[in-house]
C-alpha positions in Angstrom: 9.0 17.5 -50.3 6.5 19.1 -52.7 3.3 20.7 -51.7 1.2 17.9 -53.2 3.1 15.2 -51.2 2.6 17.2 -48.0 -1.2 17.5 -48.7 -1.3 13.8 -49.4 0.4 12.9 -46.1 -1.9 15.3 -44.2 -5.0 13.7 -45.8 -3.7 10.2 -45.0 -3.0 11.2 -41.4 -6.5 12.6 -41.0 -8.0 9.5 -42.4 -6.0 7.2 -40.1 -6.9 9.3 -37.1 -10.6 9.0 -38.1 -10.2 5.3 -38.3 -8.5 5.2 -34.9 -11.5 7.1 -33.4 -14.0 4.7 -34.8 -12.0 1.7 -33.6 -11.7 3.2 -30.1 -15.4 3.8 -30.0 -16.1 0.2 -31.0 -13.7 -1.1 -28.3 -15.4 1.0 -25.7 -18.8 -0.3 -26.8 -17.6 -3.9 -26.6 -16.2 -3.3 -23.1 -19.5 -1.8 -22.0 -21.4 -4.9 -23.3 -19.0 -7.2 -21.4 -19.6 -5.2 -18.2 -23.4 -5.3 -18.6 -23.3 -9.0 -19.5 -21.8 -9.9 -16.1 -18.4 -11.0 -17.3 -16.0 -10.0 -14.5 -12.6 -8.8 -15.0 -9.5 -10.7 -13.8 -7.6 -9.6 -10.7 -8.4 -7.7 -7.6 -11.9 -6.1 -7.6 -12.0 -2.3 -7.6 -12.0 -0.7 -4.2 -15.5 -0.5 -2.6 -17.0 -3.3 -4.7 -17.3 -6.8 -3.4 -17.7 -9.6 -5.9 -18.7 -13.1 -4.7 -18.8 -15.3 -7.7 -17.5 -18.7 -6.6 -18.4 -18.5 -3.0 -19.5 -21.8 -1.4 -22.6 -20.4 0.1 -25.4 -22.9 0.8 -28.0 -23.2 -1.9 -31.5 -22.4 -0.9 -33.4 -25.6 -0.1 -30.2 -27.7 0.1 -29.4 -29.7 3.2 -26.5 -28.3 5.3 -23.2 -30.1 4.9 -22.3 -32.2 7.9 -18.8 -31.8 9.4 -16.4 -34.6 8.8 -15.5 -36.0 12.2 -12.7 -38.4 13.3 -13.6 -41.5 15.2 -12.1 -42.2 18.6 -9.9 -45.0 17.1 -8.5 -42.6 14.5 -7.8 -40.0 17.1 -6.0 -42.6 19.3 -3.9 -43.8 16.4 -2.8 -40.3 15.5 -2.0 -39.5 19.1 0.0 -42.7 19.5 2.0 -42.0 16.3 2.7 -38.4 17.4 3.8 -39.6 20.9 6.2 -42.1 19.2 7.7 -39.3 17.0 8.2 -37.0 19.9 9.8 -39.7 21.9 12.2 -40.4 19.0 13.1 -36.7 18.8 13.7 -36.4 22.6 15.9 -39.5 22.5 17.9 -38.1 19.6 18.2 -34.7 21.2 19.4 -36.3 24.5 22.2 -38.1 22.5 20.6 -41.6 22.6 21.8 -42.3 19.1 24.8 -40.8 17.4 23.7 -41.7 13.9 20.8 -39.4 13.7 18.9 -39.5 10.5 18.1 -35.9 9.4 14.9 -37.0 7.8 13.6 -38.2 11.2 14.2 -34.7 12.6 12.0 -33.0 10.0 8.3 -32.4 10.9 6.0 -34.8 9.1 2.8 -33.8 7.4 -0.3 -36.0 7.6 -1.2 -36.9 4.0 -4.3 -38.4 2.6 -2.6 -41.7 2.1 -1.5 -42.0 5.7 -4.9 -40.8 6.9 -6.5 -43.6 4.8 -4.3 -46.2 6.4 -5.5 -45.1 9.9 -9.2 -45.6 9.1 
């Protein structure tokens, strides 16, 4: 490699490093603008800082939310169904039926559709 080529490469490297410094400074400036604008970062907040953005706190002047309550008829219907299910399980466990359906032995979840049928 000749001396002129080496100087050319050194100058090109210096120019690229200078461009890198300016780009890094611009990136840092944009990040600072984002922080000051209130745009939060994703993920777990830094230790010691608590961020509550989407908290369901009551709005000032808004009426408090009432609790959803079950009627006595709904409670009785659910209780009756649970008693029936437990009776089936006890009967199956005691050997009342040999052809036990494995799906009947699984715990059941109350779903919105079944809850709508109760009311």
